All heavy atoms as an XYZ file, in Angstrom:
1035
protein
N     120.917     79.579     67.384
C     121.308     80.903     67.864
C     121.644     80.890     69.298
O     121.070     80.122     70.073
C     120.359     81.926     67.410
C     119.038     81.967     68.103
S     117.752     83.013     67.458
C     117.204     81.899     66.139
N     122.438     81.786     69.756
C     122.809     81.867     71.164
C     121.692     82.636     71.914
O     120.724     83.295     71.290
C     124.180     82.522     71.310
C     124.264     83.988     70.917
O     123.191     84.674     70.862
N     125.477     84.441     70.529
N     121.851     82.775     73.233
C     120.967     83.414     74.060
C     120.766     84.967     73.718
O     119.614     85.452     73.843
C     121.183     83.162     75.578
C     122.388     83.924     76.023
C     119.954     83.499     76.435
N     121.723     85.542     73.341
C     121.640     86.973     72.982
C     120.894     87.157     71.770
O     119.944     88.096     71.791
N     121.047     86.436     70.770
C     120.164     86.502     69.583
C     118.759     86.129     69.869
O     117.861     86.716     69.406
C     120.761     85.573     68.525
N     118.592     85.098     70.680
C     117.195     84.686     71.037
C     116.517     85.816     71.829
O     115.289     86.002     71.628
C     117.262     83.389     71.909
N     117.298     86.511     72.696
C     116.746     87.668     73.421
C     116.232     88.686     72.489
O     115.189     89.280     72.643
C     117.736     88.142     74.435
N     117.110     89.065     71.522
C     116.723     90.068     70.525
C     115.436     89.658     69.827
O     114.563     90.566     69.569
C     117.921     90.400     69.630
C     119.011     91.249     70.255
C     120.020     91.689     69.302
N     120.823     90.591     68.717
C     121.754     89.871     69.306
N     122.109     90.293     70.514
N     122.424     88.900     68.648
N     115.463     88.529     69.267
C     114.379     88.065     68.435
C     113.100     87.819     69.204
O     111.977     88.098     68.659
C     114.658     86.771     67.654
C     115.796     87.074     66.668
C     116.009     86.107     65.556
N     114.801     85.603     64.982
C     114.695     84.414     64.469
N     115.718     83.628     64.395
N     113.584     84.011     63.868
N     113.083     87.454     70.539
C     111.846     87.158     71.263
C     111.413     88.426     72.029
O     110.227     88.481     72.384
C     112.159     86.019     72.206
O     113.044     86.418     73.233
N     112.291     89.366     72.210
C     111.902     90.534     73.025
C     112.059     90.385     74.524
O     111.429     91.077     75.331
N     112.690     89.263     74.932
C     112.806     88.868     76.408
C     114.349     89.121     76.730
O     115.182     88.848     75.984
C     112.448     87.522     76.586
C     110.922     87.118     76.565
C     110.797     85.549     76.568
C     110.182     87.755     77.672
N     114.550     89.445     77.962
C     115.931     89.557     78.444
C     116.442     88.115     78.525
O     115.809     87.162     78.855
C     115.804     90.136     79.889
C     114.432     90.754     79.994
C     113.583     89.974     78.974
N     117.845     88.069     78.337
C     118.542     86.736     78.363
C     118.359     86.076     79.716
O     118.250     84.935     79.803
C     120.076     86.926     78.062
N     118.307     86.939     80.831
C     118.135     86.358     82.172
C     116.689     85.614     82.222
O     116.666     84.593     82.810
C     118.239     87.470     83.107
C     118.176     86.957     84.549
C     118.408     88.142     85.536
C     118.354     87.675     86.995
N     118.708     88.834     87.916
N     115.745     86.234     81.624
C     114.455     85.600     81.683
C     114.428     84.310     80.863
O     113.792     83.338     81.347
C     113.310     86.599     81.115
O     113.314     87.750     81.874
C     111.923     85.996     81.066
N     115.056     84.334     79.690
C     115.148     83.144     78.893
C     115.784     82.046     79.733
O     115.360     80.853     79.658
C     115.874     83.420     77.603
C     114.978     84.388     76.781
C     116.175     82.132     76.896
C     115.752     84.992     75.542
N     116.870     82.266     80.386
C     117.563     81.262     81.109
C     116.640     80.784     82.290
O     116.614     79.580     82.627
C     118.859     81.782     81.781
C     119.911     82.035     80.693
C     121.313     82.517     81.300
N     122.177     82.944     80.320
C     122.456     84.268     80.051
N     121.781     85.200     80.737
N     123.190     84.558     79.117
N     115.924     81.744     82.914
C     114.993     81.375     83.943
C     113.877     80.397     83.434
O     113.669     79.364     84.011
C     114.331     82.535     84.551
C     113.249     82.173     85.520
C     113.520     81.663     86.807
C     111.942     82.549     85.231
C     112.382     81.314     87.641
C     110.844     82.252     86.054
C     111.101     81.668     87.307
O     110.114     81.398     88.109
N     113.367     80.699     82.270
C     112.356     79.801     81.606
C     112.916     78.435     81.334
O     112.250     77.479     81.502
C     111.826     80.400     80.342
C     110.843     81.666     80.574
C     110.578     82.441     79.524
C     110.385     81.969     81.850
C     109.680     83.423     79.753
C     109.528     82.983     82.094
C     109.173     83.835     81.024
O     108.337     84.838     81.138
N     114.208     78.407     80.980
C     114.788     77.096     80.817
C     115.048     76.395     82.161
O     114.693     75.196     82.276
C     116.199     77.247     80.103
C     116.892     75.862     79.883
C     118.264     75.976     79.284
O     118.724     77.097     79.108
O     118.824     74.909     79.009
N     115.450     77.074     83.150
C     115.682     76.447     84.507
C     114.326     75.825     85.063
O     114.358     74.808     85.663
C     116.149     77.592     85.509
C     117.574     77.899     85.246
O     118.286     77.198     84.523
O     118.008     78.985     85.764
N     113.213     76.475     84.768
C     111.940     75.869     85.287
C     111.255     75.098     84.302
O     110.109     74.660     84.527
C     110.975     77.128     85.797
C     110.572     77.978     84.659
C     111.696     77.826     86.858
C     109.512     78.946     85.026
N     111.840     74.717     83.163
C     111.363     73.793     82.215
C     110.343     74.259     81.318
O     109.643     73.560     80.604
N     110.168     75.571     81.056
C     109.212     76.097     80.124
C     109.733     75.927     78.631
O     108.919     75.821     77.736
C     108.890     77.562     80.382
C     107.866     77.883     81.382
C     107.718     79.287     81.729
C     106.478     77.179     81.254
N     111.035     76.018     78.496
C     111.667     75.827     77.234
C     112.856     74.890     77.406
O     113.373     74.775     78.512
C     112.119     77.120     76.517
C     113.111     77.813     77.350
C     110.933     77.921     76.175
C     113.843     78.895     76.610
N     113.240     74.283     76.321
C     114.325     73.307     76.384
C     115.182     73.416     75.137
O     115.060     72.563     74.265
C     113.823     71.849     76.635
O     113.226     71.752     77.800
N     115.984     74.399     75.062
C     116.893     74.613     73.818
C     117.837     73.420     73.759
O     118.316     72.833     74.678
C     117.447     75.869     73.961
C     117.589     76.085     75.407
C     116.348     75.396     76.003
N     118.247     73.076     72.504
C     119.254     72.096     72.335
C     120.571     72.703     72.789
O     120.737     73.972     72.906
C     119.366     71.699     70.831
C     118.055     71.024     70.263
C     118.224     70.782     68.780
C     117.862     69.722     70.962
N     121.587     71.778     72.968
C     122.916     72.310     73.280
C     123.839     71.994     72.204
O     123.784     70.911     71.557
C     123.414     71.502     74.534
C     122.683     71.872     75.774
C     123.008     73.163     76.344
N     122.235     73.488     77.583
C     122.668     74.321     78.473
N     123.751     75.090     78.302
N     121.905     74.617     79.510
N     124.636     72.961     71.806
C     125.618     72.802     70.718
C     126.724     71.894     71.262
O     126.802     71.534     72.384
C     126.106     74.174     70.322
N     127.612     71.516     70.345
C     128.735     70.593     70.752
C     129.574     71.168     71.771
O     130.140     70.460     72.642
N     129.692     72.509     71.846
C     130.372     73.214     72.916
C     129.677     73.346     74.255
O     130.174     73.920     75.208
C     130.958     74.605     72.395
C     129.845     75.471     71.999
O     128.637     75.146     72.189
N     130.265     76.652     71.409
N     128.472     72.931     74.264
C     127.684     73.002     75.539
C     126.783     74.242     75.569
O     125.945     74.371     76.529
N     126.972     75.152     74.667
C     126.163     76.422     74.689
C     124.755     76.078     74.197
O     124.566     75.251     73.417
C     126.751     77.514     73.797
C     128.078     77.983     74.260
C     129.076     78.247     73.432
C     128.210     78.351     75.640
C     130.290     78.821     73.886
C     129.486     78.890     76.117
C     130.462     79.120     75.157
O     131.601     79.648     75.694
N     123.785     76.857     74.788
C     122.468     76.773     74.263
C     122.319     77.081     72.823
O     122.961     78.096     72.399
C     121.482     77.654     75.163
C     121.380     77.356     76.616
C     120.735     78.510     77.254
N     120.673     78.281     78.720
C     121.574     78.702     79.570
N     122.691     79.328     79.172
N     121.464     78.404     80.807
N     121.487     76.411     72.019
C     121.410     76.587     70.642
C     119.860     76.714     70.389
O     119.127     75.778     70.293
C     121.952     75.506     69.809
C     121.964     75.786     68.244
O     121.666     76.946     67.982
O     122.114     74.835     67.544
N     119.306     77.950     70.425
C     117.943     78.283     70.223
C     117.490     78.168     68.716
O     118.053     78.712     67.841
C     117.564     79.640     70.838
C     117.775     79.711     72.276
C     119.011     80.140     72.747
C     116.786     79.321     73.165
C     119.252     80.229     74.116
C     117.073     79.444     74.521
C     118.293     79.788     74.998
O     118.504     79.859     76.301
N     116.396     77.470     68.499
C     115.849     77.276     67.186
C     114.745     78.351     66.983
O     114.331     79.069     67.913
C     115.250     75.895     67.050
O     114.122     75.809     67.919
N     114.202     78.376     65.733
C     113.115     79.237     65.408
C     111.874     78.854     66.218
O     111.043     79.684     66.655
C     112.797     79.283     63.957
C     113.853     79.958     63.161
O     114.391     81.014     63.698
N     114.085     79.653     61.886
N     111.700     77.502     66.473
C     110.673     77.125     67.285
C     110.788     77.577     68.813
O     109.834     77.982     69.399
C     110.552     75.464     67.322
C     109.934     75.026     66.100
O     109.254     75.749     65.263
O     110.073     73.784     65.783
N     111.949     77.535     69.269
C     112.224     78.135     70.613
C     111.905     79.560     70.660
O     111.277     80.105     71.614
C     113.695     77.946     71.036
C     114.112     76.473     71.279
O     113.275     75.791     71.766
O     115.246     76.186     70.918
N     112.239     80.330     69.618
C     111.859     81.682     69.538
C     110.399     81.883     69.622
O     109.845     82.787     70.271
C     112.481     82.390     68.373
C     114.121     82.301     68.351
C     112.046     83.860     68.197
C     114.676     82.790     69.648
N     109.648     81.087     68.811
C     108.220     81.148     68.757
C     107.622     80.913     70.161
O     106.756     81.615     70.652
C     107.718     80.099     67.781
C     106.193     80.218     67.612
N     105.547     81.233     66.968
C     105.293     79.396     68.020
C     104.281     80.937     67.038
N     104.036     79.855     67.688
N     108.126     79.939     70.907
C     107.691     79.601     72.209
C     108.027     80.735     73.216
O     107.164     81.113     74.031
C     108.277     78.330     72.687
C     107.641     77.083     72.148
C     108.061     75.821     72.797
N     109.420     75.319     72.346
C     109.575     74.623     71.151
N     108.573     74.400     70.332
N     110.753     74.308     70.792
N     109.170     81.332     73.028
C     109.557     82.466     73.942
C     108.621     83.644     73.600
O     108.324     84.381     74.571
C     110.990     82.891     73.720
C     112.039     81.905     74.299
C     113.507     82.121     73.677
C     112.059     81.868     75.764
N     108.393     83.916     72.378
C     107.406     85.048     72.028
C     106.017     84.709     72.611
O     105.393     85.598     73.125
C     107.405     85.203     70.572
O     108.670     85.513     70.009
C     106.538     86.390     70.095
N     105.622     83.502     72.508
C     104.407     83.048     73.117
C     104.387     83.392     74.618
O     103.358     83.950     75.116
C     104.203     81.644     72.868
C     102.863     81.002     73.426
C     101.770     80.869     72.605
C     102.761     80.566     74.809
C     100.678     80.239     73.128
C     101.674     79.995     75.269
C     100.552     79.867     74.459
N     105.444     82.997     75.297
C     105.580     83.260     76.731
C     105.620     84.732     77.015
O     104.975     85.196     78.090
C     106.749     82.534     77.285
C     106.703     81.040     77.376
C     108.140     80.393     77.563
C     105.680     80.548     78.319
N     106.241     85.578     76.295
C     106.355     86.969     76.477
C     104.944     87.569     76.416
O     104.567     88.360     77.191
C     107.265     87.696     75.454
C     107.319     89.158     75.675
C     108.306     89.875     74.629
N     107.993     89.508     73.308
C     107.150     90.053     72.497
N     106.298     90.911     72.961
N     106.938     89.620     71.205
N     104.189     87.165     75.399
C     102.829     87.724     75.236
C     101.892     87.225     76.388
O     101.107     88.062     76.908
C     102.294     87.260     73.882
C     102.974     87.906     72.728
C     102.412     87.555     71.474
N     102.993     88.065     70.305
C     103.142     87.573     69.124
N     102.642     86.395     68.839
N     103.688     88.236     68.108
N     102.042     85.889     76.728
C     101.162     85.432     77.839
C     101.509     86.158     79.090
O     100.619     86.585     79.863
C     101.293     83.911     77.936
N     102.726     86.229     79.435
C     103.181     86.997     80.668
C     102.802     88.444     80.617
O     102.394     89.048     81.628
C     104.650     86.860     80.886
C     105.140     85.449     81.147
C     104.716     84.958     82.482
N     105.481     85.623     83.532
C     105.048     85.691     84.761
N     103.889     85.223     85.152
N     105.706     86.379     85.623
N     102.856     89.074     79.392
C     102.352     90.397     79.266
C     100.918     90.676     79.545
O     100.515     91.624     79.954
N     100.120     89.576     79.371
C      98.695     89.597     79.697
C      98.539     89.267     81.229
O      97.390     89.230     81.695
C      97.858     88.542     78.853
C      97.772     88.955     77.310
C      97.168     87.798     76.596
C      96.807     90.200     77.256
N      99.584     88.973     81.913
C      99.459     88.769     83.326
C      99.294     87.375     83.834
O      99.033     87.033     84.937
N      99.397     86.370     82.797
C      99.300     84.998     83.185
C     100.447     84.553     84.121
O     101.554     85.054     83.826
C      99.237     84.008     81.976
C      97.901     84.111     81.333
C      97.730     84.849     80.138
C      96.793     83.417     81.752
C      96.567     84.850     79.389
C      95.599     83.452     81.132
C      95.366     84.207     79.919
N     100.188     83.788     85.076
C     101.127     83.208     85.983
C     102.098     82.340     85.176
O     101.700     81.794     84.085
C     100.460     82.577     87.120
O      99.898     81.342     86.676
N     103.176     81.949     85.758
C     104.065     80.962     85.167
C     103.318     79.634     85.012
O     103.492     78.953     84.000
C     105.338     80.683     86.062
C     106.242     81.980     86.056
C     106.175     79.509     85.657
C     106.831     82.335     84.708
N     102.498     79.157     86.006
C     101.861     77.954     85.934
C     100.796     78.089     84.838
O     100.625     77.082     84.075
C     101.220     77.580     87.224
C     100.693     76.196     87.313
C     101.653     75.057     86.760
O     102.831     75.109     87.123
O     101.217     74.176     86.070
N     100.108     79.064     84.635
C      99.169     79.292     83.659
C      99.901     79.232     82.273
O      99.368     78.570     81.351
C      98.423     80.639     83.626
C      97.371     80.713     84.794
O      96.985     79.618     85.267
O      96.902     81.833     85.102
N     101.054     79.865     82.200
C     101.831     79.744     80.963
C     102.225     78.353     80.587
O     102.151     77.975     79.447
C     103.071     80.694     81.123
S     102.755     82.443     81.029
N     102.558     77.583     81.669
C     102.882     76.215     81.399
C     101.693     75.463     80.835
O     101.818     74.712     79.930
C     103.375     75.602     82.774
C     103.952     74.202     82.730
C     104.441     73.576     84.023
N     105.204     74.502     84.814
C     106.540     74.751     84.585
N     107.167     74.045     83.710
N     107.226     75.501     85.369
N     100.579     75.647     81.427
C      99.306     75.002     80.882
C      99.016     75.496     79.550
O      98.553     74.683     78.696
C      98.128     75.209     81.903
C      98.355     74.560     83.166
C      97.128     75.001     84.141
O      96.078     75.358     83.764
N      97.436     74.789     85.491
N      99.047     76.790     79.256
C      98.728     77.337     77.952
C      99.636     76.748     76.831
O      99.281     76.517     75.769
C      98.737     78.838     77.970
C      97.573     79.486     78.675
C      97.868     80.962     78.956
C      96.282     79.336     78.065
N     100.949     76.674     77.246
C     101.957     76.168     76.356
C     101.689     74.694     76.006
O     101.692     74.377     74.850
C     103.383     76.334     76.925
C     104.422     75.792     75.985
S     104.758     76.869     74.634
C     105.633     78.225     75.454
N     101.262     74.022     76.960
C     100.943     72.540     76.764
C      99.731     72.350     75.936
O      99.652     71.526     74.941
C     100.653     71.810     78.078
N      98.786     73.283     76.145
C      97.526     73.234     75.317
C      97.809     73.698     73.876
O      97.244     73.232     72.944
C      96.471     74.129     75.973
C      95.807     73.556     77.172
C      94.981     74.606     77.989
C      94.925     72.407     76.862
N      98.704     74.659     73.756
C      99.072     75.178     72.436
C      99.695     73.980     71.590
O      99.485     73.886     70.469
C      99.998     76.402     72.639
C     100.412     76.934     71.221
C      99.531     77.607     70.470
C     101.710     76.719     70.758
C      99.946     78.169     69.210
C     102.211     77.193     69.537
C     101.248     77.973     68.753
O     101.607     78.486     67.501
N     100.532     73.264     72.251
C     101.247     72.198     71.534
C     100.262     70.991     71.245
O     100.696     70.255     70.366
C     102.393     71.701     72.457
C     103.545     72.704     72.547
C     104.585     72.117     73.414
N     105.752     72.965     73.565
C     106.723     73.016     74.459
N     106.603     72.054     75.432
N     107.696     73.770     74.470
N      99.261     70.913     71.989
C      98.295     69.728     71.932
C      97.223     70.144     70.762
O      96.328     70.802     71.105
C      97.666     69.417     73.250
C      96.675     68.388     73.141
O      96.472     67.670     72.067
O      96.011     67.994     74.143
N      97.404     69.636     69.570
C      96.553     69.903     68.535
C      95.189     69.390     68.766
O      94.195     69.666     68.074
C      97.098     69.552     67.228
C      98.489     70.285     66.843
C      98.247     71.798     66.959
C      99.650     72.457     66.695
N      99.576     73.836     67.027
N      95.020     68.351     69.656
C      93.696     67.732     69.934
C      93.102     68.443     71.174
O      92.076     67.825     71.693
C      93.828     66.280     70.118
O      94.576     65.948     71.223
N      93.584     69.506     71.547
C      93.018     70.237     72.864
C      91.557     70.628     72.568
O      91.152     70.842     71.397
C      93.847     71.495     73.017
C      93.605     72.552     72.012
C      94.625     73.787     72.169
N      94.565     74.609     70.956
C      95.408     74.588     70.007
N      96.393     73.790     70.043
N      95.228     75.284     68.955
N      90.915     70.965     73.695
C      89.578     71.496     73.574
C      89.793     72.898     73.936
O      90.380     73.339     74.935
C      88.699     70.783     74.680
N      89.193     73.874     73.103
C      89.407     75.239     73.385
C      88.668     75.637     74.654
O      89.040     76.646     75.233
C      88.670     75.966     72.179
O      87.339     75.767     72.051
N      87.788     74.718     75.153
C      87.207     74.969     76.488
C      88.202     75.207     77.590
O      88.198     75.945     78.516
C      86.141     73.949     76.773
C      85.611     73.993     78.159
N      86.191     73.350     79.279
C      84.532     74.718     78.644
C      85.440     73.597     80.345
N      84.434     74.375     79.971
N      89.221     74.271     77.435
C      90.271     74.317     78.436
C      90.985     75.568     78.479
O      91.309     76.181     79.594
C      91.261     73.133     78.227
C      90.584     71.818     78.423
O      89.503     71.684     79.095
O      91.101     70.820     77.844
N      91.303     76.133     77.321
C      91.991     77.380     77.230
C      91.102     78.530     77.661
O      91.570     79.387     78.461
C      92.465     77.692     75.704
C      93.188     79.000     75.536
C      93.261     76.510     75.134
N      89.855     78.464     77.300
C      88.933     79.435     77.725
C      88.760     79.525     79.256
O      88.672     80.572     79.885
C      87.543     79.097     77.128
C      86.613     80.221     77.332
C      85.216     79.914     76.417
N      84.334     80.995     76.463
C      83.293     81.147     77.273
N      83.059     80.284     78.191
N      82.523     82.125     77.228
N      88.754     78.374     79.921
C      88.639     78.298     81.348
C      89.858     78.911     82.074
O      89.704     79.694     83.004
C      88.453     76.863     81.893
C      87.082     76.312     81.652
C      85.973     77.182     82.350
O      86.133     77.408     83.539
O      85.039     77.568     81.571
N      91.072     78.758     81.494
C      92.214     79.381     82.057
C      92.062     80.874     81.896
O      92.411     81.653     82.886
C      93.487     78.866     81.414
C      93.751     77.409     81.754
C      94.822     79.753     81.780
C      94.767     76.797     80.808
N      91.665     81.353     80.775
C      91.456     82.815     80.545
C      90.365     83.349     81.439
O      90.567     84.521     81.988
C      91.244     83.067     79.077
N      89.278     82.687     81.593
C      88.207     83.168     82.430
C      88.700     83.341     83.844
O      88.340     84.287     84.621
C      87.024     82.203     82.360
C      86.153     82.423     81.128
C      84.967     81.368     81.009
C      84.146     81.432     82.311
N      82.978     80.393     82.160
N      89.367     82.299     84.374
C      89.941     82.308     85.728
C      90.918     83.486     85.949
O      90.931     84.132     86.961
C      90.595     80.985     86.086
C      89.638     79.940     86.241
O      88.435     80.067     86.521
N      90.163     78.602     86.128
N      91.707     83.724     84.871
C      92.592     84.850     84.951
C      91.866     86.144     84.987
O      92.200     87.146     85.816
C      93.542     84.908     83.726
C      94.678     85.874     83.828
N      95.455     86.029     84.844
C      95.000     86.810     82.956
C      96.267     86.967     84.660
N      96.023     87.492     83.443
N      90.738     86.385     84.209
C      90.020     87.554     84.300
C      89.343     87.736     85.699
O      89.348     88.891     86.203
C      88.892     87.610     83.179
C      87.847     88.670     83.396
C      89.512     87.708     81.852
N      88.897     86.635     86.300
C      88.362     86.703     87.637
C      89.491     87.236     88.621
O      89.125     88.091     89.451
C      87.858     85.331     88.054
O      86.813     84.923     87.226
C      87.287     85.429     89.451
N      90.683     86.765     88.454
C      91.778     87.186     89.287
C      92.058     88.714     89.115
O      92.320     89.439     90.028
C      92.979     86.341     89.158
N      92.035     89.061     87.838
C      92.243     90.478     87.540
C      91.156     91.358     88.175
O      91.475     92.458     88.647
C      92.289     90.644     85.895
C      93.655     90.059     85.315
C      92.231     92.213     85.575
C      93.563     90.098     83.836
N      89.947     90.939     87.949
C      88.859     91.700     88.633
C      89.005     91.839     90.079
O      88.863     92.989     90.612
C      87.503     91.034     88.387
C      87.027     91.118     86.857
O      87.646     92.034     86.113
O      86.136     90.290     86.496
N      89.430     90.848     90.713
C      89.700     90.950     92.164
C      90.893     91.887     92.507
O      90.723     92.703     93.437
C      90.049     89.542     92.770
C      90.346     89.567     94.237
C      89.219     90.088     95.162
O      88.039     89.883     94.775
O      89.507     90.703     96.239
N      91.916     91.844     91.655
C      93.055     92.721     91.791
C      92.599     94.246     91.608
O      92.975     95.103     92.344
C      94.098     92.370     90.871
C      95.376     93.150     91.067
C      96.040     92.828     92.395
C      97.570     93.028     92.386
N      98.076     92.799     93.635
N      91.711     94.426     90.598
C      91.186     95.773     90.312
C      90.403     96.233     91.628
O      90.516     97.444     92.021
C      90.297     95.748     89.088
C      89.427     97.041     88.963
C      91.199     95.639     87.918
N      89.602     95.443     92.215
C      88.851     95.773     93.409
C      89.803     96.156     94.578
O      89.574     97.118     95.237
C      87.901     94.633     93.877
C      86.660     94.529     92.998
C      85.605     93.627     93.608
N      86.077     92.144     93.510
C      85.936     91.481     92.449
N      85.417     91.911     91.356
N      86.311     90.211     92.409
N      90.916     95.298     94.660
C      91.864     95.670     95.752
C      92.472     96.929     95.537
O      92.770     97.784     96.430
C      92.906     94.488     95.836
C      92.421     93.190     96.294
C      93.366     92.101     96.206
O      94.619     92.299     95.871
O      93.035     90.951     96.444
N      92.850     97.209     94.219
C      93.491     98.474     93.890
C      92.583     99.643     94.139
O      93.126    100.721     94.581
C      94.094     98.404     92.420
C      95.323     97.573     92.178
C      95.528     97.392     90.680
C      96.491     98.082     92.941
N      91.322     99.484     93.747
C      90.352    100.574     93.962
C      90.190    100.883     95.477
O      90.129    102.027     95.860
C      89.007    100.201     93.308
C      89.068    100.323     91.755
C      87.795     99.741     91.157
O      87.121     98.906     91.672
N      87.579    100.273     89.896
N      90.223     99.842     96.264
C      90.119    100.042     97.676
C      91.348    100.695     98.261
O      91.224    101.689     99.111
C      89.956     98.715     98.371
O      89.896     98.863     99.799
N      92.568    100.353     97.772
C      93.770    101.012     98.242
C      93.680    102.466     97.775
O      94.110    103.364     98.545
C      95.007    100.410     97.584
C      95.404     99.098     98.176
S      96.963     98.560     97.575
C      96.414     97.517     96.223
N      93.234    102.802     96.580
C      93.160    104.130     96.045
C      92.215    104.948     96.915
O      92.544    106.103     97.316
C      92.743    104.132     94.548
C      92.645    105.458     93.959
C      92.210    105.226     92.486
N      92.452    106.444     91.728
C      91.469    107.425     91.719
N      90.382    107.320     92.346
N      91.749    108.554     90.977
N      91.069    104.390     97.269
C      90.117    105.146     98.083
C      90.672    105.411     99.451
O      90.482    106.537     99.972
C      88.835    104.331     98.223
N      91.383    104.449    100.064
C      91.950    104.614    101.403
C      92.998    105.761    101.266
O      92.992    106.695    102.059
C      92.566    103.327    101.857
O      91.543    102.360    102.008
C      93.290    103.515    103.211
N      93.911    105.759    100.332
C      94.945    106.683    100.120
C      94.292    108.124     99.973
O      94.824    109.153    100.404
C      95.845    106.362     99.101
C      96.890    105.254     99.509
C      97.722    104.753     98.313
C      97.826    105.735    100.518
N      93.250    108.202     99.082
C      92.677    109.478     98.848
C      92.057    110.070    100.086
O      92.226    111.202    100.395
C      91.555    109.368     97.820
C      92.071    109.251     96.417
C      90.937    109.105     95.289
O      89.965    108.405     95.551
N      91.230    109.678     94.238
N      91.472    109.230    100.997
C      90.916    109.648    102.234
C      92.017    110.140    103.100
O      91.845    111.273    103.824
C      90.149    108.515    102.924
O      89.098    108.106    102.078
C      89.586    108.890    104.305
N      93.118    109.417    103.141
C      94.220    109.874    104.015
C      94.936    111.129    103.481
O      95.303    111.961    104.331
C      95.274    108.691    104.104
C      94.864    107.481    104.898
C      95.791    106.292    104.691
C      94.667    107.739    106.309
N      95.075    111.220    102.204
C      95.632    112.457    101.558
C      94.682    113.685    101.958
O      95.230    114.681    102.321
C      95.714    112.335    100.050
C      96.865    111.347     99.816
C      95.973    113.690     99.446
C      96.950    110.934     98.248
N      93.407    113.477    101.906
C      92.484    114.511    102.218
C      92.569    114.861    103.703
O      92.466    116.110    104.022
C      91.021    114.100    101.857
C      90.025    115.204    102.174
N      89.858    116.346    101.432
C      89.114    115.215    103.074
C      88.903    117.110    101.956
N      88.416    116.398    102.992
N      92.814    114.018    104.574
C      92.930    114.175    106.025
C      94.251    114.858    106.431
O      94.402    115.393    107.507
C      92.767    112.926    106.760
N      95.227    114.704    105.509
C      96.550    115.236    105.835
C      96.691    116.681    105.474
O      96.335    117.175    104.413
C      97.613    114.410    105.067
S      99.307    115.057    105.473
N      97.139    117.588    106.491
C      97.207    119.025    106.254
C      98.300    119.317    105.292
O      98.201    120.338    104.596
C      97.447    119.696    107.582
C      96.295    119.568    108.556
N      95.117    120.223    108.421
C      96.213    118.695    109.698
C      94.283    119.766    109.431
N      94.931    118.938    110.166
N      99.253    118.595    105.264
C     100.356    118.913    104.236
C     101.079    120.159    104.549
O     101.559    120.797    103.545
N     101.300    120.404    105.847
C     101.908    121.673    106.173
C     103.168    121.355    107.043
O     103.768    120.283    106.917
C     101.004    122.597    106.931
C     100.362    121.956    108.196
O     100.895    120.931    108.592
O      99.449    122.494    108.728
N     103.598    122.390    107.776
C     104.883    122.175    108.548
C     104.708    121.357    109.842
O     105.668    121.029    110.541
C     105.365    123.573    108.916
C     104.438    124.388    109.867
N     103.348    125.009    109.375
C     104.504    124.557    111.151
C     102.699    125.515    110.382
N     103.384    125.306    111.499
N     103.428    121.058    110.192
C     103.194    120.239    111.449
C     103.652    118.849    111.344
O     103.575    118.324    110.203
C     101.705    120.331    111.850
C     101.280    121.755    112.135
C      99.783    121.752    112.619
N      98.985    121.507    111.353
C      97.659    121.426    111.374
N      96.977    121.614    112.564
N      97.059    121.321    110.332
N     104.074    118.234    112.434
C     104.643    116.835    112.319
C     103.467    115.706    112.200
O     103.766    114.663    111.740
C     105.463    116.692    113.509
C     104.869    117.599    114.542
C     104.350    118.803    113.716
N     102.317    116.082    112.634
C     101.272    115.078    112.655
C     100.827    114.701    111.240
O     100.674    115.581    110.408
C     100.072    115.539    113.533
C      99.352    116.700    112.941
O     100.105    117.705    112.695
O      98.112    116.686    112.858
N     100.707    113.414    111.039
C     100.457    113.020    109.639
C      99.508    111.767    109.691
O      99.961    110.720    110.045
C     101.695    112.723    108.859
S     101.405    112.119    107.156
N      98.292    111.889    109.185
C      97.355    110.831    109.311
C      97.752    109.693    108.369
O      97.492    108.475    108.564
C      95.989    111.340    108.854
C      96.228    112.755    108.452
C      97.653    113.095    108.825
N      98.569    109.922    107.292
C      98.983    108.976    106.403
C      99.986    108.008    107.125
O      99.795    106.773    107.045
C      99.656    109.568    105.170
C      98.655    110.418    104.427
C     100.266    108.466    104.228
C      99.222    111.315    103.306
N     100.942    108.581    107.775
C     101.900    107.725    108.543
C     101.275    107.030    109.652
O     101.606    105.907    109.964
C     103.053    108.625    109.042
C     103.992    109.232    107.905
C     105.083    110.132    108.512
C     104.628    108.054    107.135
N     100.327    107.733    110.374
C      99.599    107.165    111.447
C      98.872    105.901    111.045
O      98.864    104.840    111.726
C      98.699    108.100    112.178
N      98.262    105.973    109.867
C      97.459    104.826    109.356
C      98.354    103.697    109.008
O      98.154    102.574    109.307
C      96.593    105.294    108.173
C      95.734    104.118    107.727
O      94.638    103.957    108.354
O      96.156    103.460    106.726
N      99.513    104.000    108.291
C     100.388    103.010    107.852
C     101.068    102.301    109.107
O     101.159    101.101    109.146
C     101.554    103.547    107.036
C     100.928    103.962    105.681
C     102.649    102.579    106.825
C     102.000    104.780    104.813
N     101.242    102.983    110.253
C     101.814    102.521    111.528
C     100.753    101.754    112.270
O     101.067    101.102    113.266
C     102.414    103.661    112.306
N      99.464    101.854    111.885
C      98.337    101.135    112.679
C      97.988    101.993    113.806
O      97.287    101.379    114.740
N      98.311    103.271    113.815
C      97.920    104.072    114.972
C      96.535    104.652    114.752
O      96.217    104.879    113.649
C      98.909    105.231    115.183
C     100.346    104.656    115.493
C     101.386    105.823    115.447
O     100.978    106.966    115.159
O     102.562    105.446    115.485
N      95.716    104.888    115.775
C      94.480    105.596    115.646
C      94.736    107.020    115.788
O      95.590    107.533    116.553
C      93.389    105.056    116.662
O      93.980    105.328    117.971
C      93.124    103.560    116.487
N      93.960    107.818    115.013
C      94.131    109.267    115.008
C      93.546    109.765    116.339
O      92.524    109.377    116.804
C      93.427    109.952    113.828
N      94.253    110.697    116.994
C      93.856    111.318    118.147
C      93.519    112.801    117.780
O      94.221    113.388    117.055
C      94.802    111.212    119.284
O      96.115    111.800    118.849
C      95.062    109.743    119.660
N      92.517    113.325    118.488
C      92.135    114.641    118.134
C      92.578    115.524    119.170
O      92.808    116.561    119.447
């Protein structure tokens, strides 16, 4: 099938599919006319990648997960370690987002939100110290 059909069946944009091919995550066969010819196995791999990326795994993690998926003699421990490392990264991102949220809430509270030009939000973003 062509890239348009592969996109519909996998739920990925054609541009993403081409990118995955460019970086070696998938390797569809080429038809006699040179066009990509996606198989059902390619669709399965694309769906796998869509789900993995949907869980926030990096491209490199996806590459490792795909290799482990293909390796029937794999140790589930290896997969588990990738997932555990990803959860650790998510936890760190959550902490960063919570810190950003708290900072913005403090700045919003400090901003009068009226007709005056002074704005602690802009001052903080600019790295200026508030003057009283």
